[in-house]
C-alpha positions in Angstrom: 21.6 -11.6 -22.4 25.3 -11.7 -23.3 26.7 -15.0 -24.5 30.3 -14.4 -23.9 32.2 -16.4 -21.2 34.2 -14.2 -18.9 37.9 -13.7 -19.5 38.8 -15.5 -16.3 36.6 -18.6 -17.0 37.7 -18.6 -20.7 41.3 -18.8 -19.5 40.5 -21.6 -17.1 38.7 -23.6 -19.7 41.3 -23.0 -22.4 44.1 -23.9 -20.0 42.3 -27.1 -19.1 41.8 -27.9 -22.8 45.5 -27.2 -23.5 46.4 -29.7 -20.7 48.8 -27.7 -18.6 46.7 -26.1 -15.9 46.7 -26.9 -12.2 43.1 -28.2 -12.7 44.5 -30.9 -15.1 47.0 -32.0 -12.5 44.4 -32.1 -9.7 41.8 -34.0 -11.8 44.3 -36.5 -13.1 45.4 -37.3 -9.6 42.0 -37.4 -8.0 39.6 -38.5 -10.8 41.7 -39.9 -13.7 42.8 -38.5 -17.0 40.0 -36.1 -18.2 40.6 -34.3 -21.4 38.5 -31.3 -22.4 38.4 -31.8 -26.2 36.1 -28.9 -27.0 34.0 -26.2 -25.3 31.7 -23.4 -26.3 29.0 -21.3 -24.6 26.9 -23.8 -22.7 28.5 -27.0 -23.8 31.6 -29.1 -23.4 33.0 -32.4 -24.8 35.4 -34.5 -22.9 37.2 -37.9 -22.9 37.8 -39.8 -19.7 40.7 -42.3 -20.0 39.7 -44.7 -17.3 42.6 -46.4 -15.4 42.6 -49.3 -13.0 42.7 -47.1 -9.9 38.9 -46.6 -10.2 37.8 -50.0 -11.4 36.4 -52.7 -9.1 37.5 -56.3 -9.4 34.7 -57.1 -11.9 36.1 -54.5 -14.3 33.4 -51.8 -13.7 34.1 -48.2 -12.6 32.8 -47.7 -9.0 29.6 -45.7 -9.2 30.7 -43.2 -6.5 33.7 -42.4 -8.5 31.6 -41.8 -11.6 29.5 -39.4 -9.5 32.6 -37.5 -8.5 33.7 -37.2 -12.1 30.1 -36.1 -13.0 30.3 -33.3 -10.4 33.6 -32.1 -12.1 32.0 -32.3 -15.5 28.9 -30.4 -14.4 31.2 -27.7 -12.9 33.2 -27.3 -16.1 30.0 -27.1 -18.1 28.5 -24.4 -15.8 31.7 -22.4 -16.1 31.0 -21.9 -19.8 28.1 -19.6 -19.1 29.7 -17.3 -16.4 29.9 -13.8 -17.7 31.7 -12.0 -14.9 35.2 -12.7 -13.7 33.8 -12.4 -10.2 31.2 -15.2 -10.6 31.6 -18.5 -8.8 29.3 -21.4 -8.3 28.6 -24.4 -6.1 26.8 -27.6 -6.8 23.5 -27.7 -4.9 22.1 -30.9 -6.6 23.7 -33.8 -8.4 21.6 -36.7 -9.8 23.5 -39.5 -11.4 21.5 -42.1 -13.4 23.3 -45.3 -14.4 22.2 -47.2 -17.5 25.2 -49.3 -18.4 28.5 -49.9 -16.7 31.6 -47.9 -17.5 34.8 -49.9 -18.0 38.3 -49.2 -19.2 39.7 -47.8 -21.3 37.5 -44.8 -22.2 34.3 -42.9 -21.8 33.3 -39.9 -23.9 31.3 -37.1 -22.2 28.9 -34.4 -23.5 27.9 -31.7 -21.1 25.3 -29.0 -21.8 23.6 -26.1 -19.9 19.9 -26.6 -20.2 19.0 -23.4 -18.4 21.0 -20.5 -16.9 19.2 -17.9 -14.8 20.4 -15.2 -12.6 21.0 -17.5 -9.6 20.9 -21.1 -11.0 22.6 -23.0 -13.7 21.1 -26.4 -14.8 23.4 -28.8 -16.4 22.9 -32.2 -18.1 25.8 -34.5 -19.1 25.9 -37.8 -20.9 28.7 -40.4 -20.4 29.1 -42.9 -23.3 30.9 -46.2 -22.9 33.6 -47.5 -25.2 30.8 -48.9 -27.4 29.4 -45.4 -27.8 26.3 -46.4 -25.8 24.7 -44.1 -23.2 26.0 -45.3 -19.8 25.3 -42.5 -17.4 23.2 -39.3 -17.5 23.8 -36.6 -15.0 21.5 -33.7 -14.0 23.0 -31.0 -11.8 22.1 -27.6 -10.4 24.9 -25.1 -9.7 24.2 -22.0 -7.6 25.8 -18.8 -8.8 27.5 -16.4 -6.4 29.6 -13.4 -6.6 33.0 -12.8 -5.0 34.6 -9.5 -3.9 
């Protein structure tokens, strides 16, 4: 099995990491400031600079919003193992387990592919709170598909 991310997906991930892609603009508007700090085959590291748009009156990030961010993180993680420029994927399962609340100002995120087969990509991601304690663990399944 080749372990080289396709040129198209490498460009998307590097653009996201550099901060100037349309994906950065979209995610900042919809999800908050997500920074891709590092990526490699099967893994990503991110920072989520949480702002008050997504925090409930008690200071905790709304769980549904965290799940939306989790889906985005799982997608970026899955993208690291796509080997053809024509490959795409869709989330078919997303499980979000909450251990501790997330609060402003920051969460760090580690995503990893636990298995990549011909048709499915399994992803796990951990969200750590500002005290560097595990707050959320995500398990996702992405279904591969080809275009054109």
